[in-house]
MDAnalysis code that builds the backbone (N, CA, C; Angstrom):
import MDAnalysis as mda
import numpy as np

u = mda.Universe.empty(627, n_residues=209, atom_resindex=np.repeat(np.arange(209), 3), trajectory=True)
u.add_TopologyAttr("name", ["N", "CA", "C"] * 209)
u.add_TopologyAttr("resid", np.arange(1, 210))
u.add_TopologyAttr("resname", ["UNK", "UNK", "UNK", "UNK", "UNK", "UNK", "UNK", "UNK", "UNK", "UNK", "UNK", "UNK", "UNK", "UNK", "UNK", "UNK", "UNK", "UNK", "UNK", "UNK", "UNK", "UNK", "UNK", "UNK", "UNK", "UNK", "UNK", "UNK", "UNK", "UNK", "UNK", "UNK", "UNK", "UNK", "UNK", "UNK", "UNK", "UNK", "UNK", "UNK", "UNK", "UNK", "UNK", "UNK", "UNK", "UNK", "UNK", "UNK", "UNK", "UNK", "UNK", "UNK", "UNK", "UNK", "UNK", "UNK", "UNK", "UNK", "UNK", "UNK", "UNK", "UNK", "UNK", "UNK", "UNK", "UNK", "UNK", "UNK", "UNK", "UNK", "UNK", "UNK", "UNK", "UNK", "UNK", "UNK", "UNK", "UNK", "UNK", "UNK", "UNK", "UNK", "UNK", "UNK", "UNK", "UNK", "UNK", "UNK", "UNK", "UNK", "UNK", "UNK", "UNK", "UNK", "UNK", "UNK", "UNK", "UNK", "UNK", "UNK", "UNK", "UNK", "UNK", "UNK", "UNK", "UNK", "UNK", "UNK", "UNK", "UNK", "UNK", "UNK", "UNK", "UNK", "UNK", "UNK", "UNK", "UNK", "UNK", "UNK", "UNK", "UNK", "UNK", "UNK", "UNK", "UNK", "UNK", "UNK", "UNK", "UNK", "UNK", "UNK", "UNK", "UNK", "UNK", "UNK", "UNK", "UNK", "UNK", "UNK", "UNK", "UNK", "UNK", "UNK", "UNK", "UNK", "UNK", "UNK", "UNK", "UNK", "UNK", "UNK", "UNK", "UNK", "UNK", "UNK", "UNK", "UNK", "UNK", "UNK", "UNK", "UNK", "UNK", "UNK", "UNK", "UNK", "UNK", "UNK", "UNK", "UNK", "UNK", "UNK", "UNK", "UNK", "UNK", "UNK", "UNK", "UNK", "UNK", "UNK", "UNK", "UNK", "UNK", "UNK", "UNK", "UNK", "UNK", "UNK", "UNK", "UNK", "UNK", "UNK", "UNK", "UNK", "UNK", "UNK", "UNK", "UNK", "UNK", "UNK", "UNK", "UNK", "UNK", "UNK", "UNK", "UNK", "UNK", "UNK", "UNK"])
u.atoms.positions = np.array([
    [-19.512, -9.794, -17.034],
    [-19.280, -8.952, -15.876],
    [-19.934, -7.595, -16.026],
    [-19.988, -7.093, -17.284],
    [-20.489, -5.741, -17.497],
    [-21.954, -5.703, -17.905],
    [-22.616, -6.868, -17.967],
    [-24.007, -6.886, -18.404],
    [-24.868, -6.056, -17.455],
    [-25.520, -5.037, -18.032],
    [-26.358, -4.167, -17.215],
    [-25.584, -3.124, -16.440],
    [-24.257, -3.079, -16.634],
    [-23.421, -2.117, -15.915],
    [-22.497, -1.397, -16.896],
    [-22.157, -0.180, -16.575],
    [-21.182, 0.568, -17.367],
    [-19.783, 0.215, -16.877],
    [-18.900, -0.141, -17.805],
    [-17.543, -0.510, -17.441],
    [-16.848, 0.706, -16.829],
    [-16.346, 0.544, -15.622],
    [-15.724, 1.665, -14.913],
    [-14.715, 1.139, -13.901],
    [-13.915, 2.055, -13.372],
    [-12.983, 1.680, -12.311],
    [-13.749, 1.159, -11.099],
    [-14.877, 1.784, -10.802],
    [-15.669, 1.384, -9.634],
    [-16.180, -0.051, -9.775],
    [-16.532, -0.433, -11.016],
    [-17.001, -1.798, -11.243],
    [-15.864, -2.793, -11.002],
    [-14.670, -2.466, -11.477],
    [-13.513, -3.331, -11.240],
    [-13.163, -3.393, -9.761],
    [-13.390, -2.305, -9.054],
    [-13.086, -2.277, -7.627],
    [-13.925, -3.274, -6.833],
    [-15.055, -3.674, -7.398],
    [-15.920, -4.629, -6.704],
    [-15.360, -6.046, -6.745],
    [-14.395, -6.285, -7.631],
    [-13.769, -7.607, -7.711],
    [-12.734, -7.756, -6.600],
    [-12.489, -8.966, -6.135],
    [-11.434, -9.174, -5.130],
    [-10.088, -8.718, -5.684],
    [-9.294, -8.007, -4.906],
    [-7.969, -7.574, -5.384],
    [-7.126, -8.778, -5.804],
    [-6.549, -8.704, -7.005],
    [-5.735, -9.814, -7.498],
    [-4.865, -9.312, -8.638],
    [-3.935, -10.165, -9.059],
    [-3.075, -9.804, -10.187],
    [-3.894, -9.677, -11.466],
    [-4.882, -10.557, -11.644],
    [-5.725, -10.494, -12.837],
    [-6.511, -9.187, -12.886],
    [-7.037, -8.781, -11.752],
    [-7.785, -7.523, -11.713],
    [-6.898, -6.352, -12.134],
    [-5.669, -6.324, -11.604],
    [-4.754, -5.230, -11.946],
    [-4.371, -5.261, -13.423],
    [-4.194, -6.474, -13.971],
    [-3.820, -6.594, -15.385],
    [-4.945, -6.117, -16.292],
    [-6.184, -6.499, -15.958],
    [-7.331, -6.063, -16.761],
    [-7.465, -4.545, -16.708],
    [-7.299, -3.970, -15.529],
    [-7.420, -2.515, -15.407],
    [-6.343, -1.806, -16.226],
    [-5.118, -2.325, -16.131],
    [-4.022, -1.705, -16.873],
    [-4.272, -1.774, -18.376],
    [-4.789, -2.905, -18.845],
    [-5.092, -3.058, -20.273],
    [-6.165, -2.065, -20.711],
    [-7.213, -1.913, -19.902],
    [-8.305, -1.001, -20.252],
    [-7.844, 0.455, -20.236],
    [-6.913, 0.785, -19.346],
    [-6.380, 2.152, -19.309],
    [-5.487, 2.389, -20.519],
    [-4.633, 1.419, -20.845],
    [-3.712, 1.575, -21.976],
    [-4.445, 1.690, -23.310],
    [-5.586, 1.041, -23.423],
    [-6.354, 1.088, -24.670],
    [-7.345, 2.258, -24.697],
    [-7.374, 3.030, -23.621],
    [-8.219, 4.218, -23.588],
    [-9.661, 3.955, -23.191],
    [-9.981, 2.731, -22.812],
    [-11.349, 2.424, -22.394],
    [-11.651, 3.090, -21.054],
    [-10.673, 3.098, -20.169],
    [-10.810, 3.748, -18.868],
    [-9.779, 4.851, -18.734],
    [-10.111, 5.877, -17.996],
    [-9.176, 6.968, -17.753],
    [-8.099, 6.528, -16.761],
    [-6.924, 7.101, -16.915],
    [-5.847, 6.809, -15.977],
    [-6.176, 7.431, -14.623],
    [-5.803, 6.746, -13.575],
    [-6.013, 7.278, -12.232],
    [-4.843, 6.861, -11.348],
    [-4.759, 7.455, -10.170],
    [-3.688, 7.131, -9.234],
    [-4.038, 5.822, -8.532],
    [-3.522, 4.725, -9.058],
    [-3.883, 3.415, -8.529],
    [-3.404, 3.205, -7.105],
    [-2.280, 3.841, -6.740],
    [-1.776, 3.689, -5.380],
    [-2.825, 4.100, -4.353],
    [-3.628, 5.089, -4.699],
    [-4.645, 5.585, -3.776],
    [-6.013, 4.992, -4.055],
    [-6.396, 4.935, -5.315],
    [-7.781, 4.606, -5.644],
    [-8.135, 3.127, -5.472],
    [-7.134, 2.273, -5.337],
    [-7.464, 0.866, -5.108],
    [-7.654, 0.558, -3.622],
    [-7.362, 1.523, -2.761],
    [-7.469, 1.276, -1.327],
    [-8.914, 1.077, -0.872],
    [-9.894, 1.852, -1.361],
    [-11.277, 1.598, -0.927],
    [-11.732, 0.160, -1.191],
    [-11.353, -0.405, -2.342],
    [-11.716, -1.789, -2.626],
    [-11.069, -2.742, -1.643],
    [-9.805, -2.475, -1.313],
    [-9.122, -3.290, -0.304],
    [-9.852, -3.215, 1.033],
    [-10.275, -1.999, 1.418],
    [-10.947, -1.831, 2.705],
    [-12.238, -2.632, 2.776],
    [-13.018, -2.615, 1.700],
    [-14.293, -3.329, 1.725],
    [-14.085, -4.831, 1.945],
    [-13.030, -5.388, 1.371],
    [-12.742, -6.804, 1.600],
    [-12.232, -7.033, 3.021],
    [-11.510, -6.065, 3.562],
    [-11.047, -6.179, 4.939],
    [-12.206, -6.135, 5.927],
    [-13.235, -5.382, 5.588],
    [-14.365, -5.191, 6.499],
    [-15.404, -6.312, 6.405],
    [-15.198, -7.258, 5.496],
    [-16.206, -8.301, 5.266],
    [-16.537, -9.066, 6.537],
    [-15.546, -9.296, 7.395],
    [-15.789, -10.070, 8.621],
    [-15.663, -9.213, 9.885],
    [-15.734, -7.885, 9.704],
    [-15.614, -6.976, 10.844],
    [-16.991, -6.519, 11.313],
    [-17.132, -6.158, 12.586],
    [-18.412, -5.648, 13.092],
    [-18.846, -4.386, 12.355],
    [-20.146, -4.198, 12.251],
    [-20.678, -3.027, 11.552],
    [-20.198, -1.731, 12.189],
    [-20.092, -1.708, 13.506],
    [-19.642, -0.500, 14.196],
    [-18.219, -0.128, 13.792],
    [-17.375, -1.120, 13.575],
    [-16.004, -0.856, 13.148],
    [-15.983, -0.315, 11.722],
    [-16.809, -0.893, 10.854],
    [-16.864, -0.444, 9.463],
    [-17.353, 0.990, 9.367],
    [-18.294, 1.358, 10.234],
    [-18.850, 2.719, 10.194],
    [-17.834, 3.758, 10.631],
    [-16.768, 3.331, 11.265],
    [-15.678, 4.242, 11.637],
    [-14.548, 4.183, 10.611],
    [-14.235, 2.982, 10.146],
    [-13.104, 2.820, 9.230],
    [-13.351, 3.498, 7.891],
    [-14.588, 3.439, 7.373],
    [-14.865, 4.026, 6.054],
    [-14.665, 5.540, 6.044],
    [-15.296, 6.303, 6.928],
    [-15.055, 7.751, 6.888],
    [-13.621, 8.117, 7.249],
    [-12.986, 7.330, 8.121],
    [-11.585, 7.598, 8.460],
    [-10.719, 7.509, 7.213],
    [-10.968, 6.482, 6.390],
    [-10.194, 6.346, 5.158],
    [-10.581, 7.390, 4.125],
    [-11.872, 7.498, 3.831],
    [-12.314, 8.333, 2.707],
    [-12.173, 9.830, 2.988],
    [-12.577, 10.267, 4.160],
    [-12.647, 11.704, 4.436],
    [-11.436, 12.252, 5.164],
    [-10.563, 11.376, 5.617],
    [-9.362, 11.862, 6.309],
    [-8.104, 11.416, 5.585],
    [-7.844, 10.123, 5.542],
    [-6.601, 9.649, 4.935],
    [-6.531, 9.916, 3.440],
    [-7.552, 9.482, 2.689],
    [-7.508, 9.667, 1.236],
    [-7.603, 11.125, 0.837],
    [-8.376, 11.893, 1.563],
    [-8.511, 13.313, 1.242],
    [-7.160, 14.012, 1.297],
    [-6.416, 13.779, 2.368],
    [-5.104, 14.414, 2.498],
    [-4.096, 13.814, 1.512],
    [-4.187, 12.504, 1.279],
    [-3.255, 11.863, 0.353],
    [-3.453, 12.375, -1.068],
    [-4.701, 12.588, -1.481],
    [-4.970, 13.117, -2.825],
    [-4.460, 14.545, -2.959],
    [-4.588, 15.327, -1.903],
    [-4.081, 16.693, -1.944],
    [-2.564, 16.694, -2.109],
    [-1.893, 15.798, -1.394],
    [-0.435, 15.726, -1.524],
    [-0.035, 15.224, -2.907],
    [-0.775, 14.227, -3.423],
    [-0.455, 13.678, -4.736],
    [-0.639, 14.724, -5.832],
    [-1.641, 15.591, -5.675],
    [-1.897, 16.619, -6.682],
    [-0.766, 17.638, -6.756],
    [0.009, 17.748, -5.697],
    [1.104, 18.720, -5.653],
    [2.414, 18.144, -6.156],
    [2.418, 16.836, -6.441],
    [3.638, 16.177, -6.901],
    [3.451, 15.668, -8.318],
    [4.484, 15.848, -9.110],
    [4.413, 15.350, -10.480],
    [4.462, 13.823, -10.500],
    [5.301, 13.268, -9.634],
    [5.400, 11.816, -9.526],
    [5.224, 11.455, -8.053],
    [3.973, 11.407, -7.586],
    [3.742, 11.137, -6.174],
    [4.265, 9.772, -5.747],
    [4.822, 9.738, -4.542],
    [5.334, 8.479, -4.003],
    [4.177, 7.551, -3.662],
    [4.449, 6.262, -3.705],
    [3.417, 5.284, -3.376],
    [2.997, 5.452, -1.923],
    [1.682, 5.551, -1.704],
    [1.178, 5.783, -0.351],
    [0.257, 4.677, 0.118],
    [-0.052, 3.722, -0.745],
    [-1.075, 2.739, -0.385],
    [-0.688, 1.900, 0.816],
    [0.565, 1.516, 0.928],
    [0.974, 0.670, 2.053],
    [0.837, 1.419, 3.377],
    [1.246, 2.689, 3.402],
    [1.149, 3.475, 4.629],
    [-0.300, 3.670, 5.049],
    [-1.169, 3.965, 4.093],
    [-2.577, 4.199, 4.431],
    [-3.240, 2.912, 4.912],
    [-2.909, 1.803, 4.298],
    [-3.482, 0.528, 4.730],
    [-3.055, 0.207, 6.160],
    [-1.812, 0.481, 6.469],
    [-1.335, 0.213, 7.824],
    [-2.093, 1.059, 8.847],
    [-2.354, 2.308, 8.510],
    [-3.061, 3.183, 9.451],
    [-4.489, 2.701, 9.696],
    [-5.131, 2.212, 8.645],
    [-6.485, 1.675, 8.806],
    [-6.437, 0.362, 9.585],
    [-5.488, -0.495, 9.271],
    [-5.386, -1.782, 9.951],
    [-5.127, -1.606, 11.443],
    [-4.280, -0.651, 11.787],
    [-3.991, -0.390, 13.202],
    [-5.242, 0.117, 13.912],
    [-6.017, 0.957, 13.234],
    [-7.271, 1.445, 13.826],
    [-8.228, 0.285, 14.091],
    [-8.320, -0.646, 13.144],
    [-9.179, -1.810, 13.337],
    [-8.666, -2.696, 14.472],
    [-7.357, -2.783, 14.615],
    [-6.770, -3.555, 15.723],
    [-7.167, -2.955, 17.071],
    [-7.086, -1.631, 17.164],
    [-7.453, -0.970, 18.417],
    [-8.931, -1.180, 18.730],
    [-9.782, -1.064, 17.738],
    [-11.217, -1.248, 17.956],
    [-11.517, -2.672, 18.428],
    [-10.823, -3.660, 17.866],
    [-11.020, -5.043, 18.300],
    [-10.544, -5.229, 19.741],
    [-9.423, -4.611, 20.084],
    [-8.890, -4.678, 21.444],
    [-9.862, -4.046, 22.433],
    [-10.464, -2.938, 22.039],
    [-11.432, -2.265, 22.903],
    [-12.685, -3.110, 23.095],
    [-13.134, -3.767, 22.031],
    [-14.313, -4.643, 22.131],
    [-14.082, -5.754, 23.151],
    [-12.874, -6.305, 23.160],
    [-12.563, -7.383, 24.089],
    [-12.645, -6.931, 25.545],
    [-12.490, -5.624, 25.749],
    [-12.513, -5.074, 27.106],
    [-13.788, -4.283, 27.399],
    [-14.733, -4.338, 26.469],
    [-15.997, -3.660, 26.677],
    [-15.891, -2.144, 26.703],
    [-14.949, -1.604, 25.941],
    [-14.729, -0.159, 25.911],
    [-15.331, 0.458, 24.659],
    [-15.992, 1.582, 24.835],
    [-16.454, 2.387, 23.700],
    [-15.427, 3.483, 23.442],
    [-15.488, 4.096, 22.265],
    [-14.524, 5.158, 21.961],
    [-14.570, 6.271, 22.999],
    [-15.774, 6.617, 23.438],
    [-15.904, 7.693, 24.420],
    [-15.270, 7.321, 25.753],
    [-15.074, 6.016, 25.993],
    [-14.487, 5.552, 27.254],
    [-12.967, 5.451, 27.189],
    [-12.416, 5.546, 25.997],
    [-10.974, 5.354, 25.835],
    [-10.214, 6.419, 26.610],
    [-9.414, 5.994, 27.570],
    [-8.639, 6.904, 28.410],
    [-7.152, 6.717, 28.138],
    [-6.344, 7.622, 28.678],
    [-4.909, 7.575, 28.427],
    [-4.287, 6.267, 28.911],
    [-4.753, 5.760, 30.060],
    [-4.168, 4.517, 30.569],
    [-4.479, 3.334, 29.653],
    [-5.654, 3.358, 29.004],
    [-5.977, 2.301, 28.054],
    [-5.028, 2.353, 26.856],
    [-4.817, 3.557, 26.335],
    [-3.942, 3.716, 25.174],
    [-2.514, 3.323, 25.518],
    [-2.064, 3.697, 26.711],
    [-0.705, 3.338, 27.135],
    [-0.549, 1.826, 27.233],
    [-1.572, 1.142, 27.772],
    [-1.520, -0.316, 27.882],
    [-1.459, -0.957, 26.501],
    [-2.243, -0.420, 25.568],
    [-2.287, -1.000, 24.222],
    [-0.955, -0.840, 23.502],
    [-0.378, 0.339, 23.564],
    [0.904, 0.564, 22.879],
    [2.038, -0.190, 23.574],
    [1.942, -0.326, 24.911],
    [2.998, -1.034, 25.642],
    [3.040, -2.505, 25.268],
    [1.921, -3.045, 24.833],
    [1.875, -4.455, 24.460],
    [2.294, -4.725, 23.031],
    [2.773, -3.708, 22.335],
    [3.141, -3.864, 20.924],
    [4.444, -4.638, 20.782],
    [4.536, -5.454, 19.761],
    [5.774, -6.176, 19.448],
    [6.559, -5.476, 18.340],
    [6.015, -4.377, 17.821],
    [6.691, -3.585, 16.795],
    [6.232, -2.145, 16.933],
    [6.742, -1.281, 16.070],
    [6.383, 0.137, 16.111],
    [5.054, 0.413, 15.405],
    [4.439, -0.610, 14.865],
    [3.235, -0.436, 14.047],
    [2.114, 0.263, 14.805],
    [1.932, -0.049, 16.089],
    [0.811, 0.514, 16.831],
    [0.905, 2.018, 17.038],
    [2.104, 2.561, 16.899],
    [2.243, 4.003, 17.081],
    [1.570, 4.785, 15.946],
    [1.210, 4.103, 14.872],
    [0.476, 4.740, 13.779],
    [-0.953, 5.079, 14.174],
    [-1.372, 4.658, 15.365],
    [-2.737, 4.947, 15.813],
    [-2.957, 6.440, 15.997],
    [-1.879, 7.209, 16.014],
    [-2.016, 8.660, 16.188],
    [-2.896, 9.266, 15.092],
    [-2.888, 8.712, 13.891],
    [-3.698, 9.258, 12.795],
    [-5.183, 9.030, 13.043],
    [-5.520, 7.835, 13.491],
    [-6.922, 7.533, 13.782],
    [-7.423, 8.395, 14.942],
    [-6.619, 8.541, 15.973],
    [-7.039, 9.330, 17.133],
    [-7.100, 10.820, 16.809],
    [-6.268, 11.264, 15.887],
    [-6.377, 12.657, 15.438],
    [-7.737, 12.901, 14.794],
    [-8.180, 11.917, 14.012],
    [-9.485, 12.037, 13.350],
    [-10.626, 11.925, 14.351],
    [-10.567, 10.933, 15.246],
    [-11.656, 10.769, 16.212],
    [-11.764, 11.956, 17.158],
    [-10.632, 12.540, 17.515],
    [-10.660, 13.708, 18.400],
    [-11.278, 14.902, 17.691],
    [-10.943, 15.075, 16.413],
    [-11.504, 16.201, 15.659],
    [-13.017, 16.075, 15.516],
    [-13.526, 14.841, 15.563],
    [-14.968, 14.598, 15.471],
    [-15.615, 14.439, 16.849],
    [-14.811, 14.664, 17.877],
    [-15.267, 14.588, 19.266],
    [-15.806, 13.206, 19.624],
    [-15.181, 12.208, 19.024],
    [-15.533, 10.825, 19.360],
    [-14.685, 10.307, 20.514],
    [-13.515, 10.918, 20.694],
    [-12.626, 10.568, 21.798],
    [-12.139, 11.845, 22.464],
    [-11.672, 11.703, 23.687],
    [-11.076, 12.833, 24.399],
    [-9.659, 13.070, 23.870],
    [-9.028, 14.137, 24.322],
    [-7.646, 14.397, 23.936],
    [-6.746, 13.314, 24.524],
    [-6.028, 12.632, 23.660],
    [-5.137, 11.558, 24.086],
    [-3.753, 11.771, 23.482],
    [-2.746, 11.285, 24.170],
    [-1.370, 11.427, 23.699],
    [-0.812, 10.056, 23.363],
    [-0.408, 9.884, 22.122],
    [0.225, 8.631, 21.722],
    [1.675, 8.677, 22.189],
    [2.124, 7.699, 22.963],
    [3.505, 7.712, 23.458],
    [4.508, 7.790, 22.313],
    [5.641, 8.388, 22.603],
    [6.702, 8.464, 21.607],
    [7.299, 7.082, 21.388],
    [7.804, 6.861, 20.198],
    [8.471, 5.597, 19.910],
    [9.732, 5.512, 20.756],
    [9.919, 4.442, 21.539],
    [11.114, 4.330, 22.386],
    [12.372, 4.435, 21.556],
    [13.343, 5.169, 22.071],
    [14.598, 5.364, 21.340],
    [15.598, 4.288, 21.735],
    [16.471, 3.979, 20.794],
    [17.514, 3.003, 21.029],
    [18.841, 3.726, 21.149],
    [19.609, 3.512, 22.219],
    [20.917, 4.164, 22.348],
    [21.814, 3.832, 21.170],
    [22.659, 4.786, 20.803],
    [23.545, 4.597, 19.647],
    [24.434, 3.385, 19.814],
    [24.743, 3.028, 21.084],
    [25.653, 1.901, 21.305],
    [25.067, 0.599, 20.800],
    [23.739, 0.529, 20.739],
    [23.104, -0.718, 20.310],
    [23.092, -0.841, 18.803],
    [23.421, 0.265, 18.105],
    [23.286, 0.280, 16.654],
    [24.625, 0.228, 15.935],
    [25.643, 0.875, 16.502],
    [26.931, 0.878, 15.822],
    [27.999, 1.332, 16.795],
    [29.241, 1.151, 16.398],
    [30.353, 1.650, 17.201],
    [30.772, 0.658, 18.264],
    [31.933, 0.941, 18.871],
    [32.457, 0.093, 19.919],
    [31.755, 0.380, 21.225],
    [31.287, -0.652, 21.954],
    [30.592, -0.427, 23.214],
    [31.430, 0.348, 24.210],
    [32.768, 0.145, 24.200],
    [33.605, 0.822, 25.177],
    [33.597, 2.323, 25.004],
    [33.267, 2.798, 23.792],
    [33.286, 4.231, 23.542],
    [32.059, 4.925, 24.101],
    [31.098, 4.155, 24.647],
    [29.884, 4.748, 25.180],
    [29.741, 4.527, 26.680],
    [30.851, 4.149, 27.346],
    [30.788, 3.994, 28.793],
    [29.880, 2.859, 29.187],
    [28.957, 3.132, 30.093],
    [28.074, 2.096, 30.619],
    [26.774, 1.953, 29.847],
    [26.625, 2.690, 28.741],
    [25.377, 2.657, 28.004],
    [24.970, 1.274, 27.527],
    [25.886, 0.378, 27.156],
    [25.442, -0.936, 26.677],
    [24.635, -1.711, 27.702],
    [24.795, -1.392, 29.000],
    [24.046, -2.092, 30.028],
    [22.674, -1.506, 30.256],
    [22.319, -0.473, 29.469],
    [21.022, 0.165, 29.621],
    [19.916, -0.814, 29.292],
    [18.797, -0.795, 30.052],
    [17.689, -1.713, 29.744],
    [17.051, -1.456, 28.404],
    [17.349, -0.307, 27.787],
    [16.764, -0.002, 26.483],
    [17.534, -0.646, 25.340],
    [18.735, -1.182, 25.641],
    [19.543, -1.763, 24.583],
    [18.820, -2.961, 23.983],
    [18.886, -3.040, 22.649],
    [18.252, -4.147, 21.963],
    [16.818, -3.885, 21.595],
    [16.246, -2.756, 22.073],
    [14.863, -2.467, 21.729],
    [14.812, -1.908, 20.315],
    [14.003, -2.495, 19.490],
    [13.884, -2.052, 18.104],
    [13.175, -0.724, 18.045],
    [13.781, 0.266, 17.390],
    [13.160, 1.582, 17.307],
    [13.864, 2.403, 16.255],
    [13.404, 3.606, 16.103],
    [13.942, 4.535, 15.128],
    [15.047, 5.355, 15.761],
    [16.209, 5.391, 15.107],
    [17.324, 6.132, 15.660],
    [17.089, 7.622, 15.486],
    [17.239, 8.422, 16.553],
    [17.054, 9.861, 16.433],
    [18.029, 10.449, 15.427],
    [17.593, 11.466, 14.716],
    [18.446, 12.136, 13.736],
    [19.349, 13.132, 14.429],
    [20.629, 13.049, 14.172],
    [21.570, 13.980, 14.784],
    [21.561, 15.282, 14.001],
    [21.407, 16.394, 14.703],
    [21.369, 17.702, 14.075],
    [22.521, 18.521, 14.618],
    [23.394, 19.006, 13.735],
    [24.531, 19.824, 14.133],
    [24.239, 21.289, 13.870],
    [24.592, 22.129, 14.824],
    [24.440, 23.568, 14.621],
    [25.520, 24.051, 13.687],
    [25.420, 25.299, 13.246],
    [26.415, 25.852, 12.338],
    [27.795, 25.860, 12.951],
    [27.890, 26.246, 14.234],
    [29.188, 26.293, 14.891],
    [29.773, 24.901, 15.046],
    [28.915, 23.899, 15.304],
    [29.399, 22.530, 15.450],
    [29.947, 22.004, 14.139],
    [29.268, 22.330, 13.028],
    [29.759, 21.886, 11.721],
    [31.096, 22.538, 11.393],
    [31.219, 23.821, 11.726],
    [32.471, 24.521, 11.460],
    [33.604, 23.907, 12.261],
    [33.338, 23.572, 13.565],
    [34.353, 22.944, 14.404],
    [34.743, 21.593, 13.849],
    [33.743, 20.839, 13.350],
    [34.028, 19.521, 12.796],
    [34.910, 19.627, 11.566],
    [34.615, 20.608, 10.685],
    [35.448, 20.794, 9.478],
    [36.858, 21.198, 9.849],
    [37.003, 22.081, 10.860],
    [38.321, 22.534, 11.268],
    [39.122, 21.377, 11.845],
    [38.467, 20.498, 12.577],
    [39.150, 19.343, 13.166],
    [39.668, 18.416, 12.075],
    [38.850, 18.193, 11.050],
    [39.273, 17.340, 9.947],
    [40.434, 17.948, 9.202],
    [40.420, 19.299, 9.058],
    [41.519, 19.978, 8.344],
    [42.812, 19.823, 9.100],
    [42.754, 19.910, 10.451],
    [43.977, 19.774, 11.239],
    [44.515, 18.350, 11.163],
    [43.622, 17.356, 11.100],
    [44.087, 15.968, 11.037],
    [44.743, 15.640, 9.711],
    [44.257, 16.295, 8.632],
    [44.817, 15.998, 7.301],
    [46.028, 16.855, 6.976],
    [46.253, 17.900, 7.810],
    [47.376, 18.810, 7.543],
    [48.721, 18.103, 7.801],
])
């Protein structure tokens, strides 16, 4: 494998991602042959190249700089500020995959990036079966900064009423009959003001008295 080549992380990255590849890399790092690196981030470019093998050249020419100069650049900056950075590879892969999904959807409709309008984006997100498509905001942030697309607004993730998640339906009045019930989404975070927290503590004290 190394004939005519210097053994390096980049050389290993050319191999298809697999358990054997990861084991060989770990062995070479542990024995000091290769320097340690943040595998959560640095293995993503190799993954992308295999993902792009059957993708149009135009899509690859967008996905590569989006990953290298936007996603990885910011992820490395965040990792450098943390002693034990959290794993980010899954999140970054999802953002790239969603971007490729949008580009494929646009190709089917004969749309170029410069043609992408708000109604197109709304139609695409409305057809989602999960919250995954809302991650397109990262790709559009990058394309807008490069003036490849106009200013677009990614719709907010639909909220699910509290009645659909917990508690007795009778305690929420007619909310269970809302058409939004049953829609999978992220529950909004409840934020209490200082006075509300104080009232809540006082109420608990009176009940326990």
